[in-house]
N, C-alpha and C positions, 0 to 999 in steps of 0.2 A: 641612807636616810629616806624614809618614804615621803611622798609628795605633801602629806598633811602634817608631818612631824616638823616642829620648829625648834631651833636651838637658839640659844642666847650666847653671844660671843662679844667680849670687850676687845676693841682694837684702838690703836693710836694713829691718828691722822693729823699731821701738821701740829704736833705737840698738844693735841687735845684728845681726850678719851671719849670714845663713842661705843654704845652698846648696840650691836646689830642683832636683830631677831629675824630669822628666816629659815627657809628649808634647804638652803645650799649647805654643802659640807663646810666644816670649820676651815679646812685648808683652802677652799675656794674663797671664802670670806676674807681670810688673812691675805691671800694673794691680791684680791681686789683692793683691799685697804692699803696694802703696800704700794701698789701701782698708783693709786690716787695720791698717796703721800709723796711718792717720787715725782709725779707730774706737778704737784703743787710746789715742791721744792725747786724743781727745774724752772717753772714760770717765775717764782719769786726771786730766783738768782738773777734773772734779767730785768726784773721790775721791783726793786726793793721798796718802793713807795706804796705798793698796793696794800690795802687793808684786807683782812681775812675774807670779808664778803665778796669783794671784787676779785680776789684771788680764786675763790671757790667758783665764781661764775666763769672766769677765764679758763679754769681747769675743766669745767663742764663743757664749755664751748669747744675747746681743743679736743676733748675726748669724744664728743659727738661728731666733730668733723672727721676724726680718725675712723670712727665707727661707720659713718656714711661712705667714706672712701672704700673701706674694706667691703661693705655691703655691695657697692657698685662693682668692685673687682670680682666678688663672688658671683654676682648675677652675670657678668661677662663670661666668666669661666663656665658657669652652668650652660649658658647659651652656646658656647663653643663645644662643650661636651654633647649637648643635644644635637647640634648640627652634625657632629661626627657619627653619632649613633644613627641618625636618619639616613646616612649615606650607605 
């Protein structure tokens, strides 16, 4: 799919239907939706009292935390590779 082509895909996240419009492949969008759904279910399993809005925010916070950790790990690995290349 080209950068400017957009597709419309309907996915289900936490028992609600969402229409996602974007330039990513349908398989990518489905994977992302599935991972969000899994994370929301995981968080809700340990916090049954959460309403959907709080659950969504906790899911976003957890996901962003994971992203930042991976980003830091990636930067560390790149730094290590650059040091090895400089030698």
